[in-house]
Structure formats: C-alpha cells, structure tokens
Legacy VTK file of the C-alpha trace (Angstrom):
# vtk DataFile Version 3.0
C-alpha trace
ASCII
DATASET POLYDATA
POINTS 107 float
36.163 3.608 20.754
36.474 7.315 20.017
35.357 6.567 16.413
32.197 4.813 17.656
31.264 7.725 19.948
31.753 10.225 17.151
29.699 8.098 14.747
26.876 7.907 17.285
26.920 11.697 17.842
26.959 12.279 14.068
24.018 9.924 13.556
22.114 11.581 16.428
22.571 14.988 14.856
21.614 13.599 11.430
18.458 12.008 12.812
17.439 15.212 14.619
18.145 17.204 11.451
15.956 14.862 9.446
13.170 15.181 11.966
13.491 18.976 11.879
13.229 18.946 8.063
10.142 16.703 8.066
8.539 18.842 10.771
9.244 22.055 8.869
7.768 20.552 5.654
4.667 19.591 7.600
4.301 23.085 9.156
4.794 24.825 5.807
2.328 22.451 4.131
-0.261 23.107 6.865
0.189 26.866 6.500
-0.168 26.681 2.725
-3.331 24.576 3.104
-4.916 27.105 5.469
-3.919 29.971 3.225
-5.355 28.175 0.142
-8.642 27.606 1.988
-8.816 31.281 2.932
-7.559 32.909 -0.254
-7.959 30.133 -2.807
-10.172 32.011 -5.253
-7.959 35.072 -5.405
-4.835 32.943 -5.638
-6.292 30.915 -8.481
-7.210 34.062 -10.361
-3.709 35.491 -9.871
-1.922 32.346 -10.952
-4.219 31.910 -13.972
-3.459 35.490 -15.060
0.269 34.727 -15.279
0.003 32.586 -18.435
-2.658 31.348 -20.879
-1.492 27.826 -20.090
-2.660 28.262 -16.490
-6.145 29.497 -17.378
-7.619 26.168 -16.237
-6.783 27.243 -12.637
-9.182 30.187 -12.834
-12.286 29.602 -10.689
-15.559 29.193 -12.592
-17.813 32.237 -12.804
-19.778 32.369 -9.571
-22.286 34.964 -10.670
-24.321 32.625 -12.828
-24.473 29.907 -10.230
-25.321 32.345 -7.409
-28.118 33.835 -9.522
-29.422 30.381 -10.233
-29.369 29.466 -6.521
-31.105 32.706 -5.663
-33.818 31.977 -8.259
-34.311 28.438 -6.975
-34.548 29.599 -3.358
-37.107 32.252 -4.329
-39.152 29.676 -6.161
-38.999 27.357 -3.157
-40.101 30.127 -0.827
-43.012 30.988 -3.103
-44.018 27.311 -3.321
-43.852 27.024 0.472
-46.180 30.026 0.884
-48.624 28.588 -1.591
-48.635 25.219 0.187
-49.245 26.990 3.491
-52.164 28.938 1.965
-53.700 25.704 0.589
-53.249 23.963 3.941
-54.961 26.828 5.797
-57.800 26.805 3.280
-58.243 23.048 3.715
-58.385 23.455 7.474
-61.136 26.088 7.107
-63.404 23.681 5.198
-66.265 22.285 7.257
-65.641 18.707 8.334
-67.575 15.963 6.553
-68.628 12.589 7.965
-65.525 10.808 9.301
-63.215 13.784 8.695
-63.689 15.301 12.180
-61.989 12.431 13.990
-59.193 12.307 11.478
-58.568 16.068 11.670
-58.370 16.040 15.435
-55.735 13.309 15.483
-53.605 14.786 12.705
-53.094 18.197 14.370
LINES 1 108
107 0 1 2 3 4 5 6 7 8 9 10 11 12 13 14 15 16 17 18 19 20 21 22 23 24 25 26 27 28 29 30 31 32 33 34 35 36 37 38 39 40 41 42 43 44 45 46 47 48 49 50 51 52 53 54 55 56 57 58 59 60 61 62 63 64 65 66 67 68 69 70 71 72 73 74 75 76 77 78 79 80 81 82 83 84 85 86 87 88 89 90 91 92 93 94 95 96 97 98 99 100 101 102 103 104 105 106
C-alpha cells in the first residue's frame, strides 16, 4: 500500500512539473512573439549581420517602397483636387432642358 501511495505522489509531482514546463514554454513563446513584433526589424538586421548565410533575414529596403507610396499618395491627392475642380465647374454651368430636375435630385 505504501508503494501505491508513493507512486501516486510521484506521478502527481511529475504531472505538475510537466504542466509547469508547458506553461513556461508558452509564456516564453508569447514574450518572444511580442518582442519580435516590437523589435523585429532591428532584430532581423542584427541577426543578418552575424553571417553572410543569414543575409536572407535582413528586412527589405523600406526607403524605396516608402518613397513610392508617398509618390502614389501625392498623385492621388492631386487627382482628387482636379476632380473636385471639374465637379465645381460642372455645377456652375447653366442648366439645360431636363438638367435642372436631375441636378436638384442628385445633390
């Protein structure tokens, strides 16, 4: 009987130890994920600088893409201003037959 009690206690400790290991792995993995999200670019640059074999980890150059996005957004803003100017010029035109009713309902 004493052997069964000792075996149960040993299994209980073993199970709680296994749970603690899995829980710690989960916590460490979560912390690493949060850190990677926060400092991923810098970490990738640092790791890539350690060896030429790790150069694929380096983040792509962001300057070219950010310049491209800036140029596209500027072009879109200019196009929007031009469309607004054309729309205001169209609204200034005198109404022709049948246009008056259509203009009143579209505003």
